[in-house]
C-alpha positions as CSV (number, residue, x, y, z in Angstrom):
1,M,-45.5,-149.7,-128.4
2,A,-47.5,-150.6,-131.8
3,N,-48.2,-146.8,-132.9
4,V,-50.1,-143.7,-131.7
5,R,-53.7,-144.8,-132.1
6,D,-52.6,-148.0,-129.3
7,L,-51.2,-145.4,-127.2
8,K,-53.8,-143.0,-127.5
9,K,-56.4,-145.9,-126.9
10,D,-54.4,-146.8,-123.7
11,I,-54.6,-143.6,-122.3
12,N,-58.4,-143.6,-122.9
13,Y,-59.0,-146.9,-121.5
14,V,-56.8,-146.4,-118.4
15,L,-58.1,-142.9,-117.2
16,G,-61.8,-143.8,-118.4
17,D,-61.6,-146.9,-115.8
18,I,-60.2,-144.6,-113.1
19,I,-62.9,-142.3,-113.9
20,E,-65.4,-145.2,-113.5
21,A,-64.0,-146.6,-110.6
22,A,-64.5,-143.1,-108.8
23,Y,-68.0,-143.3,-109.8
24,V,-68.6,-146.6,-108.8
25,W,-67.0,-145.8,-105.2
26,E,-69.6,-142.9,-104.9
27,Y,-72.4,-144.8,-106.1
28,A,-71.7,-147.6,-103.3
29,N,-70.9,-144.8,-100.7
30,T,-73.9,-142.9,-101.1
31,G,-74.0,-141.0,-97.5
32,K,-70.5,-139.8,-98.2
33,D,-68.9,-136.6,-99.5
34,T,-68.1,-136.8,-103.2
35,K,-65.5,-133.7,-103.2
36,K,-62.6,-136.0,-103.1
37,T,-63.9,-138.0,-106.1
38,E,-64.9,-135.1,-108.0
39,A,-61.3,-134.2,-107.7
40,I,-60.0,-137.2,-108.7
41,V,-62.1,-136.9,-111.5
42,D,-61.0,-133.7,-112.5
43,E,-57.6,-134.6,-112.1
44,A,-58.0,-137.6,-114.2
45,I,-59.3,-135.4,-117.2
46,T,-56.8,-133.1,-117.0
47,T,-54.2,-135.9,-116.9
48,F,-55.9,-137.4,-120.1
49,D,-55.8,-133.6,-121.9
50,E,-52.5,-133.4,-121.4
51,L,-51.0,-137.2,-122.3
52,I,-53.3,-136.4,-125.6
53,A,-51.6,-133.0,-126.5
54,K,-48.0,-134.5,-125.9
55,V,-49.2,-137.7,-128.3
56,N,-50.2,-134.9,-130.6
57,E,-46.9,-133.0,-130.7
58,K,-45.4,-132.7,-134.1
59,N,-42.0,-131.3,-133.6
60,V,-40.3,-134.2,-131.9
61,E,-36.9,-135.2,-132.3
62,N,-36.9,-139.0,-131.2
63,K,-40.7,-140.2,-131.7
64,K,-40.1,-143.8,-130.2
65,A,-38.6,-142.3,-126.8
66,H,-40.9,-139.4,-126.7
67,F,-43.9,-142.1,-126.8
68,K,-42.1,-144.2,-124.2
69,A,-41.8,-141.2,-122.0
70,I,-45.4,-140.4,-122.3
71,N,-46.3,-144.4,-121.7
72,A,-44.2,-144.3,-118.6
73,E,-46.0,-141.2,-117.4
74,L,-49.4,-142.7,-117.8
75,E,-48.5,-145.5,-115.7
76,T,-47.0,-143.3,-113.3
77,R,-50.0,-141.0,-112.9
78,G,-52.6,-143.6,-113.4
79,Q,-51.0,-145.5,-110.3
80,A,-51.4,-142.3,-108.7
81,L,-55.1,-141.9,-109.3
82,I,-55.5,-145.2,-108.5
83,E,-54.0,-144.9,-105.2
84,K,-56.0,-142.0,-104.2
85,I,-59.2,-144.0,-105.2
86,N,-58.2,-147.0,-102.7
87,A,-57.5,-144.3,-99.8
88,L,-60.8,-142.9,-100.0
89,D,-62.8,-143.5,-96.8
């Protein structure tokens, strides 16, 4: 992890790509219900807000471990969202 700016960019890119994938699925499946993809987009936005709030916390004892944990959480939550998109039918 190089710095906080890169972590924020990673959060933005990963969750932005997930939202884009949900919209692409909606576009490719125009006749299907979009409530599931809307829920995925909402969850991605909530995840973004929560992770950015954690990055911006000021009173952290071990910053390196804190940012590593945020990066691991991004990977876990991002993978869960991707699995939800892949499960859409």
